[in-house]
C-alpha positions as CSV (number, residue, x, y, z in Angstrom):
1,G,256.9,147.1,-24.5
2,A,254.4,144.3,-24.1
3,H,255.7,142.4,-27.1
4,D,259.3,142.5,-25.7
5,R,258.0,141.3,-22.3
6,A,256.2,138.4,-24.1
7,V,259.5,137.5,-25.9
8,G,261.3,137.5,-22.5
9,L,258.7,135.2,-20.9
10,Y,258.9,132.7,-23.7
11,E,262.7,132.8,-23.7
12,R,262.8,132.2,-20.0
13,A,260.4,129.3,-20.2
14,L,262.4,127.7,-23.0
15,G,265.7,128.4,-21.3
16,T,265.0,127.2,-17.8
17,G,261.9,125.2,-17.9
18,A,262.3,123.2,-21.1
19,E,263.7,120.0,-19.5
20,G,261.3,117.3,-19.2
21,H,258.8,118.7,-21.6
22,D,257.8,116.8,-24.8
23,E,258.1,117.9,-28.4
24,E,254.6,119.3,-28.5
25,W,255.3,121.6,-25.5
26,L,258.6,122.7,-27.0
27,G,257.2,123.2,-30.5
28,T,254.2,125.2,-29.2
29,A,256.4,127.4,-27.0
30,R,258.8,128.0,-29.9
31,L,255.7,128.9,-32.1
32,G,254.6,131.4,-29.4
33,L,258.1,132.9,-29.2
34,A,258.1,133.3,-33.0
35,R,254.8,135.1,-32.9
36,A,256.0,137.4,-30.1
37,L,259.3,138.1,-31.9
38,A,257.3,139.0,-35.0
39,A,255.0,141.4,-33.0
40,A,258.1,143.0,-31.6
41,G,259.5,143.6,-35.1
42,R,262.3,141.0,-34.9
43,S,261.4,139.3,-38.2
44,D,264.5,137.4,-39.0
45,R,264.7,135.6,-35.6
46,A,260.9,135.1,-35.7
47,R,261.3,133.1,-38.9
48,E,264.1,131.1,-37.4
49,E,262.1,130.1,-34.3
50,C,259.0,129.3,-36.4
51,E,261.1,127.0,-38.6
52,R,262.4,125.2,-35.5
53,A,258.7,124.9,-34.3
54,V,257.7,123.4,-37.6
55,L,260.4,120.7,-37.3
56,L,259.4,119.9,-33.7
57,L,255.6,119.8,-34.4
58,R,256.0,117.7,-37.6
59,R,256.9,114.9,-35.2
60,V,253.8,115.6,-33.1
61,G,251.2,115.3,-35.8
62,A,249.7,116.8,-39.0
63,A,247.4,119.3,-37.3
64,A,250.2,120.8,-35.2
65,E,252.6,120.9,-38.2
66,A,250.0,122.6,-40.3
67,A,249.3,125.3,-37.8
68,A,253.0,126.0,-37.6
69,L,253.3,126.0,-41.4
70,V,250.6,128.7,-41.6
71,C,252.5,130.9,-39.1
72,F,255.8,130.3,-41.1
73,A,254.0,131.4,-44.3
74,D,252.8,134.6,-42.6
75,L,256.2,135.4,-41.4
76,T,258.0,134.5,-44.7
77,V,255.6,135.8,-47.4
78,T,257.4,139.1,-48.1
79,A,261.0,137.9,-47.5
80,D,260.8,134.6,-49.3
81,P,257.4,134.1,-51.0
82,A,258.5,130.9,-52.8
83,R,259.1,129.2,-49.3
84,A,255.9,130.7,-48.0
85,A,254.0,129.3,-50.9
86,S,255.5,125.8,-50.3
87,A,254.7,126.0,-46.6
88,A,251.1,127.1,-47.2
89,A,250.6,124.5,-49.9
90,R,251.7,121.7,-47.5
91,A,249.5,123.1,-44.8
92,A,246.5,123.2,-47.1
93,R,247.1,119.5,-48.0
94,L,247.5,118.5,-44.3
95,F,244.4,120.4,-43.2
96,G,242.5,118.9,-46.2
97,D,243.6,115.3,-45.4
98,A,242.4,115.9,-41.8
99,G,239.0,117.2,-42.9
100,D,239.7,120.6,-41.4
101,Q,238.1,122.9,-44.0
102,H,238.6,126.1,-41.9
103,G,242.3,125.4,-41.7
104,R,242.5,124.6,-45.4
105,G,240.8,127.9,-46.3
106,C,243.3,129.8,-44.0
107,A,246.2,128.1,-45.6
108,L,244.9,128.8,-49.1
109,L,244.7,132.5,-48.3
110,R,248.4,132.4,-47.5
111,Y,249.2,130.4,-50.6
112,G,247.3,132.8,-52.8
113,A,249.1,135.8,-51.2
114,A,252.5,134.2,-51.7
115,Q,251.7,133.5,-55.4
116,G,250.7,137.2,-55.7
117,F,254.2,138.2,-54.4
118,L,255.7,135.9,-57.0
119,D,253.6,137.6,-59.8
120,L,251.7,134.3,-60.3
121,T,248.4,136.0,-60.1
122,A,246.4,133.3,-61.9
123,E,247.4,130.8,-59.2
124,G,246.6,133.4,-56.5
125,V,243.0,133.9,-58.0
126,A,242.5,130.1,-58.0
127,A,243.6,129.8,-54.4
128,F,241.4,132.8,-53.2
129,T,238.4,131.4,-55.1
130,A,238.8,128.1,-53.4
131,A,239.1,129.7,-50.0
132,L,236.1,131.9,-50.7
133,A,234.0,128.8,-51.4
134,I,235.1,127.2,-48.2
135,F,234.4,130.2,-46.0
136,R,231.0,130.7,-47.6
137,D,230.1,127.1,-47.0
138,L,231.2,127.4,-43.3
139,G,229.3,130.6,-42.8
140,E,232.5,132.4,-41.7
141,R,231.6,135.9,-42.8
142,E,234.7,137.8,-41.8
143,L,237.0,135.3,-43.6
144,T,234.6,135.4,-46.5
145,A,235.2,139.2,-46.7
146,D,238.9,138.7,-46.4
147,A,238.8,136.2,-49.3
148,L,236.7,138.6,-51.4
149,W,239.2,141.4,-50.7
150,F,242.2,139.2,-51.7
151,L,240.4,138.1,-54.9
152,G,239.5,141.7,-55.9
153,V,243.0,143.0,-55.3
154,T,244.6,140.1,-57.2
155,E,242.2,140.5,-60.2
156,H,243.3,144.1,-60.3
157,A,246.9,143.2,-60.1
158,R,246.7,140.9,-63.1
159,G,245.0,143.5,-65.1
160,A,241.5,142.2,-64.8
161,G,240.2,145.1,-62.8
162,K,236.6,144.9,-63.9
163,E,236.3,141.3,-62.7
164,G,237.7,142.4,-59.3
165,L,235.2,145.2,-58.7
166,P,232.2,143.1,-57.6
167,H,234.5,141.2,-55.2
168,L,235.7,144.4,-53.6
169,M,232.1,145.8,-53.3
170,A,230.9,142.5,-51.7
171,A,233.9,142.7,-49.3
172,I,232.9,146.3,-48.3
173,E,229.3,145.3,-47.6
174,L,230.4,142.4,-45.4
175,Y,233.0,144.5,-43.5
176,R,230.4,147.2,-42.9
177,E,227.8,144.7,-41.7
178,L,230.4,143.2,-39.3
179,D,231.5,146.6,-38.1
180,R,235.1,146.0,-39.2
181,P,236.2,149.5,-40.3
182,A,239.8,148.4,-40.9
183,G,238.7,145.9,-43.5
184,E,236.2,148.3,-45.0
185,A,239.0,151.0,-45.3
186,R,241.3,148.6,-47.1
187,A,238.5,147.5,-49.5
188,W,237.5,151.1,-50.3
189,D,241.2,151.9,-50.9
190,A,241.7,149.0,-53.2
191,L,238.5,149.9,-55.0
192,G,239.8,153.4,-55.5
193,S,243.0,152.0,-57.1
194,A,241.0,149.7,-59.4
195,K,238.7,152.5,-60.5
196,T,241.7,154.8,-61.2
197,A,243.3,152.1,-63.4
198,L,240.1,151.8,-65.3
199,G,239.9,155.6,-65.9
200,R,236.8,156.0,-63.7
201,K,238.2,158.9,-61.8
202,R,235.0,160.3,-60.4
203,E,234.2,157.0,-58.8
204,A,237.8,156.6,-57.6
205,L,237.5,159.9,-55.8
206,D,234.4,158.7,-54.0
207,A,236.1,155.4,-53.1
208,Y,239.1,157.2,-51.7
209,R,237.0,159.6,-49.7
210,R,235.1,156.7,-48.1
211,A,238.5,154.9,-47.5
212,L,239.7,157.9,-45.6
213,D,236.5,158.1,-43.5
214,A,236.9,154.4,-42.6
215,Y,240.6,154.8,-41.8
216,R,239.7,157.6,-39.4
217,R,237.3,155.4,-37.6
218,V,240.1,152.8,-37.2
219,G,242.5,155.4,-35.6
220,D,246.2,155.3,-36.3
221,D,246.4,153.2,-39.4
222,P,249.6,154.0,-41.4
223,R,247.8,153.2,-44.7
224,A,245.6,156.2,-44.1
225,R,248.5,158.5,-44.7
226,W,248.7,157.7,-48.4
227,V,245.0,158.3,-49.2
228,P,245.3,162.1,-49.3
229,Y,248.1,161.9,-51.8
230,R,246.0,159.7,-54.0
231,L,243.0,162.1,-53.7
232,E,245.3,165.0,-54.5
233,S,246.6,163.4,-57.6
234,L,243.0,162.7,-58.8
235,Y,241.9,166.2,-58.0
236,A,244.8,167.5,-60.1
237,D,243.8,165.3,-63.0
238,R,240.3,166.5,-62.8
239,L,241.4,170.2,-62.7
240,R,243.6,169.7,-65.7
241,G,240.6,168.1,-67.5
242,V,238.4,171.2,-66.6
243,A,241.2,173.6,-67.8
244,S,241.5,171.9,-71.1
């Protein structure tokens, strides 16, 4: 496939054309190889190549290292969230020191996600709140929607579902205005889960129906496969309530 061809191109460049190039070229090429490997589903080697890129780009400068650290956090967040959190935290500091608020916000999103995987949801909420403020100040609406989604989902995960509802609704509105059905679908899906946990099953049914509609607009999104099962479970609960 296309991803495997991209891997081959990077490997040939690094294997035959690497001599004479500086550390910035080598680090950037290894970072590209890591991303291509990840897209091809070769996660373990992608993380290895990204780590090599971080070490090379650390000697180039703070901005180059920070970009590589964000990539490393992306590739590591599920396999080793503690290392992902450490990488994202360093990236956020480097971007902040350089005055790059966009980069800092992106790093904070990764840091918050890693903290969520570590069940440190309060730290995650703090990171997402900081990222949200940054993206709002910068007028970056899609990233604002992403931060709102993360914030709503994390509030739900730590048992503060009511606090998360306004964030999810705001994310839905932004995704809709931006014509981002994938984001809208994820937000409706999360809202359905939060409403179910709060016992608001009629509202949960409506959210899941809307999630399914948005997923259908996206096309082949694997997350869409689970929504009918959630709807079926809620319908069954409603029927039991009617029967009783």
